[in-house]
KOLGU-4560 file (N, C-alpha, C; in nm, 3 decimals, padded with zeros to 5 digits):
<recs>
<n_xx: 11.065 n_yy: 10.280 n_zz: 10.337 ca_xx: 11.043 ca_yy: 10.283 ca_zz: 10.194 c_xx: 11.169 c_yy: 10.233 c_zz: 10.124 mol: A seq: 1 type: MET>
<n_xx: 11.150 n_yy: 10.164 n_zz: 10.014 ca_xx: 11.262 ca_yy: 10.109 ca_zz: 09.939 c_xx: 11.332 c_yy: 10.220 c_zz: 09.860 mol: A seq: 2 type: ALA>
<n_xx: 11.457 n_yy: 10.196 n_zz: 09.830 ca_xx: 11.536 ca_yy: 10.288 ca_zz: 09.749 c_xx: 11.505 c_yy: 10.260 c_zz: 09.602 mol: A seq: 3 type: ASN>
<n_xx: 11.449 n_yy: 10.357 n_zz: 09.531 ca_xx: 11.410 ca_yy: 10.339 ca_zz: 09.391 c_xx: 11.492 c_yy: 10.431 c_zz: 09.302 mol: A seq: 4 type: ARG>
<n_xx: 11.546 n_yy: 10.374 n_zz: 09.195 ca_xx: 11.629 ca_yy: 10.448 ca_zz: 09.100 c_xx: 11.570 c_yy: 10.428 c_zz: 08.960 mol: A seq: 5 type: GLU>
<n_xx: 11.558 n_yy: 10.536 n_zz: 08.884 ca_xx: 11.506 ca_yy: 10.528 ca_zz: 08.748 c_xx: 11.622 c_yy: 10.548 c_zz: 08.652 mol: A seq: 6 type: ILE>
<n_xx: 11.634 n_yy: 10.458 n_zz: 08.554 ca_xx: 11.744 ca_yy: 10.462 ca_zz: 08.458 c_xx: 11.690 c_yy: 10.459 c_zz: 08.316 mol: A seq: 7 type: LEU>
<n_xx: 11.755 n_yy: 10.532 n_zz: 08.227 ca_xx: 11.722 ca_yy: 10.532 ca_zz: 08.085 c_xx: 11.829 c_yy: 10.449 c_zz: 08.014 mol: A seq: 8 type: ILE>
<n_xx: 11.786 n_yy: 10.349 n_zz: 07.938 ca_xx: 11.878 ca_yy: 10.261 ca_zz: 07.867 c_xx: 11.873 c_yy: 10.291 c_zz: 07.717 mol: A seq: 9 type: LEU>
<n_xx: 11.987 n_yy: 10.279 n_zz: 07.653 ca_xx: 12.000 ca_yy: 10.302 ca_zz: 07.509 c_xx: 12.037 c_yy: 10.171 c_zz: 07.440 mol: A seq: 10 type: GLN>
<n_xx: 11.994 n_yy: 10.152 n_zz: 07.314 ca_xx: 12.036 ca_yy: 10.033 ca_zz: 07.241 c_xx: 12.187 c_yy: 10.034 c_zz: 07.216 mol: A seq: 11 type: PRO>
<n_xx: 12.245 n_yy: 09.918 n_zz: 07.210 ca_xx: 12.388 ca_yy: 09.901 ca_zz: 07.184 c_xx: 12.477 c_yy: 09.966 c_zz: 07.289 mol: A seq: 12 type: ASP>
<n_xx: 12.422 n_yy: 09.990 n_zz: 07.408 ca_xx: 12.500 ca_yy: 10.047 ca_zz: 07.519 c_xx: 12.465 c_yy: 09.973 c_zz: 07.647 mol: A seq: 13 type: GLN>
<n_xx: 12.520 n_yy: 09.850 n_zz: 07.665 ca_xx: 12.488 ca_yy: 09.774 ca_zz: 07.786 c_xx: 12.528 c_yy: 09.850 c_zz: 07.912 mol: A seq: 14 type: PRO>
<n_xx: 12.445 n_yy: 09.838 n_zz: 08.012 ca_xx: 12.470 ca_yy: 09.904 ca_zz: 08.140 c_xx: 12.489 c_yy: 09.797 c_zz: 08.246 mol: A seq: 15 type: LEU>
<n_xx: 12.601 n_yy: 09.804 n_zz: 08.319 ca_xx: 12.626 ca_yy: 09.710 ca_zz: 08.428 c_xx: 12.556 c_yy: 09.762 c_zz: 08.553 mol: A seq: 16 type: ARG>
<n_xx: 12.474 n_yy: 09.675 n_zz: 08.612 ca_xx: 12.403 ca_yy: 09.710 ca_zz: 08.735 c_xx: 12.476 c_yy: 09.650 c_zz: 08.853 mol: A seq: 17 type: LEU>
<n_xx: 12.517 n_yy: 09.735 n_zz: 08.946 ca_xx: 12.587 ca_yy: 09.689 ca_zz: 09.065 c_xx: 12.492 c_yy: 09.686 c_zz: 09.184 mol: A seq: 18 type: ASP>
<n_xx: 12.531 n_yy: 09.612 n_zz: 09.286 ca_xx: 12.456 ca_yy: 09.607 ca_zz: 09.412 c_xx: 12.310 c_yy: 09.571 c_zz: 09.387 mol: A seq: 19 type: ASP>
<n_xx: 12.289 n_yy: 09.457 n_zz: 09.320 ca_xx: 12.153 ca_yy: 09.416 ca_zz: 09.286 c_xx: 12.092 c_yy: 09.317 c_zz: 09.385 mol: A seq: 20 type: THR>
<n_xx: 12.159 n_yy: 09.289 n_zz: 09.495 ca_xx: 12.105 ca_yy: 09.195 ca_zz: 09.592 c_xx: 11.967 c_yy: 09.239 c_zz: 09.638 mol: A seq: 21 type: ALA>
<n_xx: 11.871 n_yy: 09.151 n_zz: 09.626 ca_xx: 11.732 ca_yy: 09.176 ca_zz: 09.666 c_xx: 11.669 c_yy: 09.293 c_zz: 09.592 mol: A seq: 22 type: SER>
<n_xx: 11.712 n_yy: 09.318 n_zz: 09.469 ca_xx: 11.657 ca_yy: 09.429 ca_zz: 09.391 c_xx: 11.549 c_yy: 09.377 c_zz: 09.296 mol: A seq: 23 type: ALA>
<n_xx: 11.451 n_yy: 09.462 n_zz: 09.273 ca_xx: 11.344 ca_yy: 09.432 ca_zz: 09.178 c_xx: 11.356 c_yy: 09.529 c_zz: 09.062 mol: A seq: 24 type: LEU>
<n_xx: 11.370 n_yy: 09.476 n_zz: 08.940 ca_xx: 11.381 ca_yy: 09.560 ca_zz: 08.822 c_xx: 11.246 c_yy: 09.561 c_zz: 08.752 mol: A seq: 25 type: LEU>
<n_xx: 11.196 n_yy: 09.681 n_zz: 08.724 ca_xx: 11.068 ca_yy: 09.696 ca_zz: 08.654 c_xx: 11.093 c_yy: 09.774 c_zz: 08.525 mol: A seq: 26 type: ARG>
<n_xx: 11.038 n_yy: 09.725 n_zz: 08.414 ca_xx: 11.049 ca_yy: 09.795 ca_zz: 08.287 c_xx: 10.929 c_yy: 09.888 c_zz: 08.277 mol: A seq: 27 type: VAL>
<n_xx: 10.956 n_yy: 10.017 n_zz: 08.276 ca_xx: 10.850 ca_yy: 10.118 ca_zz: 08.268 c_xx: 10.813 c_yy: 10.149 c_zz: 08.124 mol: A seq: 28 type: ASP>
<n_xx: 10.911 n_yy: 10.140 n_zz: 08.032 ca_xx: 10.887 ca_yy: 10.168 ca_zz: 07.890 c_xx: 10.991 c_yy: 10.095 c_zz: 07.807 mol: A seq: 29 type: ALA>
<n_xx: 10.948 n_yy: 10.043 n_zz: 07.691 ca_xx: 11.039 ca_yy: 09.979 ca_zz: 07.599 c_xx: 11.058 c_yy: 09.830 c_zz: 07.625 mol: A seq: 30 type: GLY>
<n_xx: 11.166 n_yy: 09.778 n_zz: 07.564 ca_xx: 11.204 ca_yy: 09.637 ca_zz: 07.577 c_xx: 11.347 c_yy: 09.633 c_zz: 07.630 mol: A seq: 31 type: ILE>
<n_xx: 11.372 n_yy: 09.545 n_zz: 07.727 ca_xx: 11.503 ca_yy: 09.537 ca_zz: 07.791 c_xx: 11.555 c_yy: 09.393 c_zz: 07.785 mol: A seq: 32 type: VAL>
<n_xx: 11.683 n_yy: 09.380 n_zz: 07.749 ca_xx: 11.753 ca_yy: 09.251 ca_zz: 07.753 c_xx: 11.836 c_yy: 09.250 c_zz: 07.880 mol: A seq: 33 type: TRP>
<n_xx: 11.831 n_yy: 09.138 n_zz: 07.954 ca_xx: 11.908 ca_yy: 09.123 ca_zz: 08.077 c_xx: 11.986 c_yy: 08.993 c_zz: 08.074 mol: A seq: 34 type: LEU>
<n_xx: 12.105 n_yy: 08.998 n_zz: 08.129 ca_xx: 12.184 ca_yy: 08.877 ca_zz: 08.150 c_xx: 12.261 c_yy: 08.893 c_zz: 08.280 mol: A seq: 35 type: THR>
<n_xx: 12.285 n_yy: 08.780 n_zz: 08.345 ca_xx: 12.358 ca_yy: 08.783 ca_zz: 08.473 c_xx: 12.438 c_yy: 08.655 c_zz: 08.487 mol: A seq: 36 type: ALA>
<n_xx: 12.549 n_yy: 08.666 n_zz: 08.557 ca_xx: 12.634 ca_yy: 08.548 ca_zz: 08.581 c_xx: 12.558 c_yy: 08.439 c_zz: 08.655 mol: A seq: 37 type: GLU>
<n_xx: 12.472 n_yy: 08.477 n_zz: 08.745 ca_xx: 12.404 ca_yy: 08.379 ca_zz: 08.831 c_xx: 12.263 c_yy: 08.347 c_zz: 08.785 mol: A seq: 38 type: THR>
<n_xx: 12.225 n_yy: 08.389 n_zz: 08.664 ca_xx: 12.091 ca_yy: 08.366 ca_zz: 08.612 c_xx: 12.101 c_yy: 08.269 c_zz: 08.493 mol: A seq: 39 type: MET>
<n_xx: 12.017 n_yy: 08.167 n_zz: 08.491 ca_xx: 12.019 ca_yy: 08.071 ca_zz: 08.381 c_xx: 11.955 c_yy: 08.133 c_zz: 08.258 mol: A seq: 40 type: ALA>
<n_xx: 12.035 n_yy: 08.165 n_zz: 08.159 ca_xx: 11.985 ca_yy: 08.222 ca_zz: 08.035 c_xx: 11.958 c_yy: 08.371 c_zz: 08.042 mol: A seq: 41 type: GLY>
<n_xx: 11.943 n_yy: 08.431 n_zz: 07.925 ca_xx: 11.912 ca_yy: 08.573 ca_zz: 07.914 c_xx: 11.761 c_yy: 08.592 c_zz: 07.926 mol: A seq: 42 type: ASP>
<n_xx: 11.720 n_yy: 08.712 n_zz: 07.959 ca_xx: 11.578 ca_yy: 08.745 ca_zz: 07.971 c_xx: 11.547 c_yy: 08.870 c_zz: 07.889 mol: A seq: 43 type: ARG>
<n_xx: 11.430 n_yy: 08.872 n_zz: 07.831 ca_xx: 11.377 ca_yy: 08.990 ca_zz: 07.764 c_xx: 11.251 c_yy: 09.031 c_zz: 07.839 mol: A seq: 44 type: PHE>
<n_xx: 11.244 n_yy: 09.157 n_zz: 07.878 ca_xx: 11.127 ca_yy: 09.208 ca_zz: 07.949 c_xx: 11.066 c_yy: 09.322 c_zz: 07.869 mol: A seq: 45 type: LEU>
<n_xx: 10.935 n_yy: 09.333 n_zz: 07.874 ca_xx: 10.865 ca_yy: 09.442 ca_zz: 07.809 c_xx: 10.802 c_yy: 09.531 c_zz: 07.915 mol: A seq: 46 type: ILE>
<n_xx: 10.757 n_yy: 09.648 n_zz: 07.873 ca_xx: 10.697 ca_yy: 09.745 ca_zz: 07.966 c_xx: 10.590 c_yy: 09.678 c_zz: 08.051 mol: A seq: 47 type: ALA>
<n_xx: 10.598 n_yy: 09.701 n_zz: 08.183 ca_xx: 10.502 ca_yy: 09.645 ca_zz: 08.278 c_xx: 10.551 c_yy: 09.519 c_zz: 08.347 mol: A seq: 48 type: GLY>
<n_xx: 10.658 n_yy: 09.458 n_zz: 08.296 ca_xx: 10.709 ca_yy: 09.336 ca_zz: 08.359 c_xx: 10.819 c_yy: 09.368 c_zz: 08.459 mol: A seq: 49 type: GLN>
<n_xx: 10.831 n_yy: 09.280 n_zz: 08.558 ca_xx: 10.933 ca_yy: 09.294 ca_zz: 08.663 c_xx: 11.011 c_yy: 09.164 c_zz: 08.675 mol: A seq: 50 type: CYS>
<n_xx: 11.131 n_yy: 09.176 n_zz: 08.729 ca_xx: 11.214 ca_yy: 09.060 ca_zz: 08.755 c_xx: 11.292 c_yy: 09.082 c_zz: 08.882 mol: A seq: 51 type: LEU>
<n_xx: 11.291 n_yy: 08.983 n_zz: 08.968 ca_xx: 11.374 ca_yy: 08.988 ca_zz: 09.088 c_xx: 11.516 c_yy: 08.953 c_zz: 09.045 mol: A seq: 52 type: SER>
<n_xx: 11.609 n_yy: 09.045 n_zz: 09.066 ca_xx: 11.747 ca_yy: 09.023 ca_zz: 09.021 c_xx: 11.821 c_yy: 08.930 c_zz: 09.115 mol: A seq: 53 type: LEU>
<n_xx: 11.909 n_yy: 08.848 n_zz: 09.059 ca_xx: 11.984 ca_yy: 08.754 ca_zz: 09.141 c_xx: 12.086 c_yy: 08.826 c_zz: 09.230 mol: A seq: 54 type: PRO>
<n_xx: 12.119 n_yy: 08.762 n_zz: 09.341 ca_xx: 12.220 ca_yy: 08.816 ca_zz: 09.431 c_xx: 12.358 c_yy: 08.780 c_zz: 09.378 mol: A seq: 55 type: CYS>
<n_xx: 12.448 n_yy: 08.874 n_zz: 09.385 ca_xx: 12.587 ca_yy: 08.850 ca_zz: 09.346 c_xx: 12.605 c_yy: 08.843 c_zz: 09.196 mol: A seq: 56 type: GLY>
<n_xx: 12.728 n_yy: 08.853 n_zz: 09.153 ca_xx: 12.760 ca_yy: 08.846 ca_zz: 09.011 c_xx: 12.726 c_yy: 08.973 c_zz: 08.938 mol: A seq: 57 type: GLY>
<n_xx: 12.762 n_yy: 08.975 n_zz: 08.811 ca_xx: 12.739 ca_yy: 09.092 ca_zz: 08.727 c_xx: 12.604 c_yy: 09.080 c_zz: 08.658 mol: A seq: 58 type: LYS>
<n_xx: 12.533 n_yy: 09.193 n_zz: 08.648 ca_xx: 12.407 ca_yy: 09.200 ca_zz: 08.575 c_xx: 12.423 c_yy: 09.306 c_zz: 08.467 mol: A seq: 59 type: VAL>
<n_xx: 12.390 n_yy: 09.271 n_zz: 08.342 ca_xx: 12.393 ca_yy: 09.366 ca_zz: 08.232 c_xx: 12.252 c_yy: 09.387 c_zz: 08.180 mol: A seq: 60 type: LEU>
<n_xx: 12.219 n_yy: 09.512 n_zz: 08.149 ca_xx: 12.089 ca_yy: 09.547 ca_zz: 08.092 c_xx: 12.112 c_yy: 09.635 c_zz: 07.971 mol: A seq: 61 type: ALA>
<n_xx: 12.027 n_yy: 09.615 n_zz: 07.869 ca_xx: 12.038 ca_yy: 09.695 ca_zz: 07.748 c_xx: 11.900 c_yy: 09.710 c_zz: 07.684 mol: A seq: 62 type: GLU>
<n_xx: 11.874 n_yy: 09.828 n_zz: 07.629 ca_xx: 11.750 ca_yy: 09.852 ca_zz: 07.557 c_xx: 11.755 c_yy: 09.780 c_zz: 07.423 mol: A seq: 63 type: ALA>
<n_xx: 11.640 n_yy: 09.734 n_zz: 07.378 ca_xx: 11.627 ca_yy: 09.667 ca_zz: 07.248 c_xx: 11.526 c_yy: 09.744 c_zz: 07.165 mol: A seq: 64 type: VAL>
<n_xx: 11.560 n_yy: 09.775 n_zz: 07.042 ca_xx: 11.471 ca_yy: 09.847 ca_zz: 06.950 c_xx: 11.426 c_yy: 09.982 c_zz: 07.005 mol: A seq: 65 type: ARG>
<n_xx: 11.519 n_yy: 10.064 n_zz: 07.042 ca_xx: 11.487 ca_yy: 10.198 ca_zz: 07.092 c_xx: 11.519 c_yy: 10.213 c_zz: 07.239 mol: A seq: 66 type: GLY>
<n_xx: 11.493 n_yy: 10.330 n_zz: 07.290 ca_xx: 11.521 ca_yy: 10.362 ca_zz: 07.430 c_xx: 11.425 c_yy: 10.288 c_zz: 07.523 mol: A seq: 67 type: THR>
<n_xx: 11.473 n_yy: 10.255 n_zz: 07.643 ca_xx: 11.390 ca_yy: 10.192 ca_zz: 07.745 c_xx: 11.412 c_yy: 10.263 c_zz: 07.878 mol: A seq: 68 type: ALA>
<n_xx: 11.311 n_yy: 10.260 n_zz: 07.962 ca_xx: 11.321 ca_yy: 10.318 ca_zz: 08.097 c_xx: 11.291 c_yy: 10.208 c_zz: 08.198 mol: A seq: 69 type: ARG>
<n_xx: 11.381 n_yy: 10.194 n_zz: 08.297 ca_xx: 11.362 ca_yy: 10.094 ca_zz: 08.402 c_xx: 11.365 c_yy: 10.160 c_zz: 08.538 mol: A seq: 70 type: ILE>
<n_xx: 11.300 n_yy: 10.094 n_zz: 08.632 ca_xx: 11.306 ca_yy: 10.132 ca_zz: 08.773 c_xx: 11.375 c_yy: 10.018 c_zz: 08.846 mol: A seq: 71 type: SER>
<n_xx: 11.470 n_yy: 10.052 n_zz: 08.928 ca_xx: 11.542 ca_yy: 09.953 ca_zz: 09.008 c_xx: 11.510 c_yy: 09.981 c_zz: 09.154 mol: A seq: 72 type: LEU>
<n_xx: 11.438 n_yy: 09.889 n_zz: 09.216 ca_xx: 11.397 ca_yy: 09.905 ca_zz: 09.356 c_xx: 11.482 c_yy: 09.814 c_zz: 09.442 mol: A seq: 73 type: GLU>
<n_xx: 11.566 n_yy: 09.876 n_zz: 09.522 ca_xx: 11.652 ca_yy: 09.799 ca_zz: 09.611 c_xx: 11.584 c_yy: 09.782 c_zz: 09.745 mol: A seq: 74 type: ARG>
<n_xx: 11.595 n_yy: 09.663 n_zz: 09.799 ca_xx: 11.536 ca_yy: 09.637 ca_zz: 09.930 c_xx: 11.605 c_yy: 09.723 c_zz: 10.034 mol: A seq: 75 type: ALA>
<n_xx: 11.536 n_yy: 09.751 n_zz: 10.131 ca_xx: 11.586 ca_yy: 09.830 ca_zz: 10.243 c_xx: 11.475 c_yy: 09.825 c_zz: 10.344 mol: A seq: 76 type: GLY>
<n_xx: 11.389 n_yy: 09.921 n_zz: 10.331 ca_xx: 11.269 ca_yy: 09.922 ca_zz: 10.411 c_xx: 11.148 c_yy: 09.891 c_zz: 10.324 mol: A seq: 77 type: ASN>
<n_xx: 11.165 n_yy: 09.795 n_zz: 10.233 ca_xx: 11.056 ca_yy: 09.760 ca_zz: 10.142 c_xx: 10.940 c_yy: 09.700 c_zz: 10.219 mol: A seq: 78 type: ALA>
<n_xx: 10.822 n_yy: 09.713 n_zz: 10.162 ca_xx: 10.702 ca_yy: 09.660 ca_zz: 10.226 c_xx: 10.707 c_yy: 09.508 c_zz: 10.225 mol: A seq: 79 type: SER>
<n_xx: 10.639 n_yy: 09.443 n_zz: 10.320 ca_xx: 10.635 ca_yy: 09.297 ca_zz: 10.322 c_xx: 10.577 c_yy: 09.239 c_zz: 10.194 mol: A seq: 80 type: PRO>
<n_xx: 10.480 n_yy: 09.308 n_zz: 10.131 ca_xx: 10.419 ca_yy: 09.258 ca_zz: 10.008 c_xx: 10.521 c_yy: 09.254 c_zz: 09.895 mol: A seq: 81 type: ALA>
<n_xx: 10.601 n_yy: 09.360 n_zz: 09.879 ca_xx: 10.700 ca_yy: 09.360 ca_zz: 09.771 c_xx: 10.811 c_yy: 09.260 c_zz: 09.801 mol: A seq: 82 type: SER>
<n_xx: 10.846 n_yy: 09.242 n_zz: 09.926 ca_xx: 10.947 ca_yy: 09.142 ca_zz: 09.962 c_xx: 10.895 c_yy: 09.002 c_zz: 09.929 mol: A seq: 83 type: ALA>
<n_xx: 10.767 n_yy: 08.978 n_zz: 09.953 ca_xx: 10.708 ca_yy: 08.848 ca_zz: 09.920 c_xx: 10.707 c_yy: 08.826 c_zz: 09.769 mol: A seq: 84 type: LEU>
<n_xx: 10.675 n_yy: 08.930 n_zz: 09.692 ca_xx: 10.678 ca_yy: 08.919 ca_zz: 09.546 c_xx: 10.817 c_yy: 08.882 c_zz: 09.497 mol: A seq: 85 type: GLN>
<n_xx: 10.919 n_yy: 08.946 n_zz: 09.552 ca_xx: 11.056 ca_yy: 08.916 ca_zz: 09.512 c_xx: 11.093 c_yy: 08.773 c_zz: 09.547 mol: A seq: 86 type: ARG>
<n_xx: 11.051 n_yy: 08.726 n_zz: 09.664 ca_xx: 11.081 ca_yy: 08.590 ca_zz: 09.706 c_xx: 11.015 c_yy: 08.489 c_zz: 09.612 mol: A seq: 87 type: LEU>
<n_xx: 10.887 n_yy: 08.508 n_zz: 09.582 ca_xx: 10.816 ca_yy: 08.417 ca_zz: 09.492 c_xx: 10.882 c_yy: 08.416 c_zz: 09.355 mol: A seq: 88 type: VAL>
<n_xx: 10.915 n_yy: 08.533 n_zz: 09.303 ca_xx: 10.977 ca_yy: 08.544 ca_zz: 09.170 c_xx: 11.112 c_yy: 08.473 c_zz: 09.169 mol: A seq: 89 type: ALA>
<n_xx: 11.190 n_yy: 08.489 n_zz: 09.275 ca_xx: 11.322 ca_yy: 08.428 ca_zz: 09.277 c_xx: 11.313 c_yy: 08.276 c_zz: 09.290 mol: A seq: 90 type: SER>
<n_xx: 11.213 n_yy: 08.225 n_zz: 09.364 ca_xx: 11.196 ca_yy: 08.082 ca_zz: 09.381 c_xx: 11.142 c_yy: 08.013 c_zz: 09.256 mol: A seq: 91 type: LEU>
<n_xx: 11.054 n_yy: 08.081 n_zz: 09.187 ca_xx: 10.991 ca_yy: 08.020 ca_zz: 09.070 c_xx: 11.060 c_yy: 08.056 c_zz: 08.940 mol: A seq: 92 type: THR>
<n_xx: 11.145 n_yy: 08.159 n_zz: 08.942 ca_xx: 11.212 ca_yy: 08.203 ca_zz: 08.821 c_xx: 11.117 c_yy: 08.268 c_zz: 08.722 mol: A seq: 93 type: GLY>
<n_xx: 11.006 n_yy: 08.320 n_zz: 08.773 ca_xx: 10.907 ca_yy: 08.381 ca_zz: 08.685 c_xx: 10.911 c_yy: 08.531 c_zz: 08.694 mol: A seq: 94 type: THR>
<n_xx: 10.846 n_yy: 08.594 n_zz: 08.599 ca_xx: 10.833 ca_yy: 08.738 ca_zz: 08.599 c_xx: 10.717 c_yy: 08.777 c_zz: 08.687 mol: A seq: 95 type: LEU>
<n_xx: 10.726 n_yy: 08.894 n_zz: 08.746 ca_xx: 10.620 ca_yy: 08.945 ca_zz: 08.831 c_xx: 10.556 c_yy: 09.062 c_zz: 08.762 mol: A seq: 96 type: VAL>
<n_xx: 10.430 n_yy: 09.052 n_zz: 08.727 ca_xx: 10.358 ca_yy: 09.164 ca_zz: 08.664 c_xx: 10.304 c_yy: 09.253 c_zz: 08.774 mol: A seq: 97 type: ALA>
<n_xx: 10.314 n_yy: 09.384 n_zz: 08.753 ca_xx: 10.264 ca_yy: 09.478 ca_zz: 08.855 c_xx: 10.159 c_yy: 09.566 c_zz: 08.794 mol: A seq: 98 type: ARG>
</recs>
């Protein structure tokens, strides 16, 4: 089973996410702004959307317009299906809806 961490984000309080290699970020509630050194451009995600985080570099996340809740699923013993979703998302640069 993958290692899953739930985080609460506040507006105007960016949170640095470490050890994001092969991690899948899911927005459970609210709106989240993301930026990363190795990602082309910033991303905004809404509840229900997922993004495969880039390997290496710094990743910052912040809630927009109120509190947000995210789940960060780090690969480990992740299922082959979730690993495939992360691979497709990283290759296409698209969001993965779950």
